[in-house]
N, C-alpha and C positions, 0 to 999 in steps of 0.2 A: 244362321246355323254353324253350328265348329262342331268339330270334331273334338268328341270327348275320349275315345279309344281305337288306336290300331289294332286288330287284331289277326293273328293269323294259328292254323290249326296243322297239328303232328297225323299223318296215318294212325288211325284208331281201329281197331281190329271188334264186329259188330257180330252179333249172330242174326241173321232175319230167316224166318221159314225152313229152321234149324241147319242152314246153312254158313260157315265162316267168310264175311268179306269187311275190306277195308275202307272208312268213309274220313273225309276232311272236313264231316260236319263242327267237330270239336275243337273251338277256335275259342282263344284265351288272348288277352290283352298283352299284349311289347311294349317295350318301353324305345323299340328303336322307330326310325319313319319304314311306310311302306312305299316300294316302287313300282308302281300299275303301267303293266305293259300295254299291250294291244289286247292280249286274249286271256292275261292271270295276273295276279297278284304276285310279285316275284316270293319267292320261300314259303311259298303257301301249299296247301296241299291241296290237289285236287286228282281225284280218283276218277271217277265217273263222267268224262269229257263230251259225253253224249247230252246229259244234260246241264251239267256245269261249266262256265269259263267261256271263252271264246269271244269274237269278236265282239255280241249282244249283252254277255253276264259277265265279262271282265270283270267285274267288280259290283262287290254286296254293302250297299248301305242299310244301316234300320234305324228308327230313331229312342232316341235316349226315353222319349216322353210315352212309352208304351210300356214300359220296361214295370212301372209299378203295378198296372193291369194284371201281366201275366204273373209279378209277382206272387200279386193275392190268392191269384188261381193255383200257383202251385209252390208253398208256401216252404215245404220241406225237400225243395230240391238245392243245389249250393249253385248259389249266382252270384255271375260275373257278367260284366260286358262281352258278347260275344255270344253268347248263349242262341242266338235264332240262327249261327252261322254268318252273319258278316264279317265285313274286314271291316267294315267302319260303323262307329257307331255313333249318330250325330243328335244334338240339340237342334230343339224348332226345326224339326224335321216335316213336313206336314202334306201327306200323300194325297190328302183333300184338296191342297191347292198348288203343287206342284206337277207341270206338268209334261208330258211324252214328249219327249224331245226338246227339253229345258237344258241350256249350257251352264255347265260352270266350271268358275276356277277354283283350286284345290289345292296349295300347296303350288308346287310349277307341276301338274298337270290341268289340261283342259279334257274336260269330260260332259256325258251327254247323257239325259236320264230314257233309257230303251224300254223298260220293261220291266214289271212288280215279279215279283218272287211267288211266286206258286208252290206250295208245301209237299211233301212228300214222304215217306215213309221213316227216311230218317232225321227228320225235325221229331218223330213220334219216339225214336229211338233216344235221341238228347233228350227229352222232357220224359221218358221213363212211361208212358202214354200214346198211344195211336189217336186217343181222340182231341188231340190239342190240334190235328188235323182241321178236323170242321169245326171248333174254335176258330179256328185262326183264320179259314174264311169266312166266317160270320163276324166276326171281329173287322176285317174292311182294312186293316189300314198295316200292309204286306211291305213296305221298305220297297226298296230298287233296284234293279241294276244299272249300271252304267256301262255304256262303249267308251271306249277313252279315245280319245281326238290327239291332242298331245300327251306324251309319254310323260309322269314324272314322281315325285315324290310327298310325299303329304303326312304329317303327322299330328299327335295330339293336340289341339292348339288350333290349325288351321281353320281359318273361314272358309267358307262354302260361298263366293260371291256370283249373282246370277250375273252372266255375259249377255244372255241371249235367250229371251223367253218364246216360245213355240208359238205361232199363232196359229196355232192347232188347239182348242181351248181343251180336249182331252188329258185329263188328269188323272195320277198312277191310280187312283181310287175309284174313279169312274173306272176306266179299263178294267179294273181288277174284280167290281162288282159284275161289271158286263162278260166276263169269262164266264159264270157261275151263275149269270141270269138263264132259267129255263126259258122264257120269253124274252128274248133281244130288243131294248132298247131303240130306236129307230131312229132317234136321235145321237145315243151315243155310239151303234154300229156306224153310224154312218161320218162321224170324226171318226173313229178308231181306223175305219176303210181308207181313208183321206190322208189320215196320218203318217208319212214316210219316215218319221224316224223310230215305230214299231219294225220290227223284224218280217221282212216279206211273208215266210211262211204263216207268223200269226193273223196278217190281212189277209192270206188267201183260206186258211180256215174259217174265216167268219165270212166269208163270200156266200158260202151256203144257206146262212141263214135273211140274207136278201128276200123281199118279196119274189114267188114266182108272177113274171110277165106271161 
């Protein structure tokens, strides 16, 4: 896995439900390295800190390997890296193999996979079509957030080196699918509930799906 592009955004004004608001989802490639801090990426724009950034969502990674699929579905957009609001566009990044809790060295930073991205209306704004939200969920490869165990700089061309694989077998894709299952798969649910790398509030919400005793 290798970083293909580093991306940051400036505040962009959008209109949603008749009201103007700002967003940082319009990210574009930059030539400089990015500093990954404990709660966000330096110089990046984060407007809604209730749902973005923070310890469990400090940096968002998305795979270059999924771009062709989306380009075919939305050929009329002006395409560039960062289209999904990711800070890092990464090659050979497979959510069906990467586990929640995996630890990677990239650049001088040490990061841990924390949770997949769940799309909101701002992705629909970027793609000029709110229909992408369901398509994104159905496609099942959402990219992932990471928490920053050791702050540091990353740049284009840096490799992601697996330092420690989680003993819990829950993959990013497994957990993403679990979130949207009407009937939760018991084995995946158990993996999620026992995966301490998942944010605690995520695990707490899942407890209501345990069988009643």
